[in-house]
N, C-alpha and C positions, 0 to 999 in steps of 0.2 A: 270472455274471461280476462284476456289480455288487456282490453280496454279498461276494465273495471280496475285492474291492478295499477294501471298507469294513473287512473283518476284518484285512486286511494294515495299514491305518492304525492300528488299535487295537493290534496286537500288536508292530509294529516297534519302538516306543519302549520296550518292556520291556528290550530288549537295551542300548540306549545309555546309560541312566542308573542302573539299579537294582543294588545289591549284595545279597549274601545277608543277609537280616536276619530278626529274630524276627517271625513273622506277627502276633502279638498285641501287639506294642509300639505304644504310642499317643502317644509323646512325642518331639518333635524334639530335635536336639542343642541344648544349652543350657537344657533343661528346658521348652521352649515346647510347650504342649499342642496336640495336633491338634484343633481345635474346628470343622472344617467341618460336621459334622452338627448341632452346637449352635447355629450361627448362624441368624439369621432368614433367610427367603428373600430379603428385600430386601438384607441384607448380602452374601449369596452372590452375588446378581445383580450387586451393585455391584462386588465383587472381580472377577468374570468380565468385566465391562464395562472396568474400569480396566486389566486386563491386555491385553485386546483393544486398547484405545486405544494402549497402549505397543507392542504387536507389529505392528498393521496400520496402519502410517504410510506416507507417500509413499516412504520408503526401502525398503519391502518390494517385492521383485521378484515380480510376480504371475504372469508368463510369461517363460520363457526361449527364445531361439531354439534349436530342436532341432539345427541344424547346429552352433551354437556349442557346445552340450553334447557333441555327438558328437566334435567336435575337441578340446575341452578335456579330456575324459575318455576319449580314444581308447585309452590304455594300459590302461584298466579295462573296456572294452567286454566282454571276455571275462576271466573271473577268471584272472590269471596263475598262480595257485597252485591251480587247481581240484582236481586229483587229491589233493594233500596236505590241502587243506581238507576234502574229503569224508572222508578218512581220520580226520583230527582230530575232526570232528563225530562220527563213528561211535564213537571211543574216548573222547569226552568231554573232549578237551584243547582248551580254548578260549582260554587265555591263553598265547600263543606268544612267542617272543623278539622278533618284529618286529610282531606284530599280535594283535588280539583278534577272535575270530569267535564267532558264535552262530547256531544254526539255529532255524527256526520250523516247526512241524509241525501237520498236520491228521490226527488219528487215527493218529499215530505215523509218518506219511509226510511227509518233508522237502518243503516247497513253496517255501521261500525261506531265504536266510541273509544275514547282515550282516558286514561286515569294516571294522575301523578300524585303520589303520596307525599304529604308535606315533610314527613320525616326521611324520605328518600328522594330528594330533588334532582338526583342524577339519572332517573329512569322514568320512562313513560311506557305504560302498557296499553296495547291496542287489542280490542276485543271485537269479535263480530256480534251481531245482533242477539245471539243466544248466549253470550257470555264466554265464548271460547277464545283463549288468547291466540293471535296469529302473528304478532310481531312485538318487539321490544326496541324502543329507541334509548340508546345510551349516550349521555352527554359527557364531555370531557371535564365538566365541573357543574356546579348547580345550574340548572336550565336557564335561570333568570339572572345569572351573573355574566353579563355581556362584556365583551364578545365572547360567544360560546359556540363550540361545534358539536355535532352529533352524528351518530350513524344509526341507521334503523336496520334490524335484522329480523328476517322472517324465521319462524320456528323450525323450518328446514335447514337453517344455518346460513342461508343466502343473505348477502348484503343487499338491502333494497335501495337505499339512497343515503346521501351525505348532505348535511346542511351546515352553513356557516351563518350565524346570526350576529350582525354587527350591533343590532339593538332589538328591542322587543317588537319592532315593526319592519325590520329591514333584514331579509334573509336571502342568501344565494343557495340554490338547490341543484345538486348534481345526481346523476344516477350512479349505479354501482360500478359503471365502467369509467367514470370520471366526465361523462358527457354533461355539459351544462344544460339544465332544464329550464331554468328561469330565475328571476329575481322578484321576490314579494317586496313591495314597498307600500305599507299601509294597506289599502284595500285593492291594490292592482298587482297584476303578475305580468312582468315584462319579459320578452324573450332576449336573445343576444343582440337584436337590432333595435331594442328599446320600444318595441311594439307591445301594446296591452293585448294579451291573448286570454286573460281570465280575470274575474273580479271575485271578491268575497265579502262576506259580511263579518266585520270585526267583533270578537267577543269582548266581554268585559275584562278589565284588568285584574290580574290575580294579586290580591292583597294578602299574601302569605305571611305566616308568623315569622 
């Protein structure tokens, strides 16, 4: 069960930020080279620490009251569009008129999916395969207004992870204790030593209204 929770933390943020991009591209917009692997270990550690200091301040809520969460997100406890979302996930339709959805799979079996409503771009709701809400991701501003940071809370009130997205394909991920988990750049997930430890398939870009 613990391994599944860790895997969910790694995978959930694929959906929120990244568009479809060339897997071999190595240059950011504006011509800035992606130099994470070229930095010294000291420079990488310094960048990780500087971001941590910006994210893990006194303003970060470490624990939320579960009754507050239940009341605040009462309308989302059960996915109000569950039958249709299952249909759209099966047919590959993820960018709908009012919402963006994405499924997460293990061996081609759906175990979770996320929903962002276009009228509420500061929240992402994560459901299990039967449509029950298990976590909410809260952004400090609209999720695609980069740079943007977010905190994911499970419905028991516990902070799950914190992310800082420099762009739609470049994100730093920390756990609830502030430990650096890794950096997603395009389709690759790097640890603090700039070693690729995971890859992903990039979803299509969200063309929101």
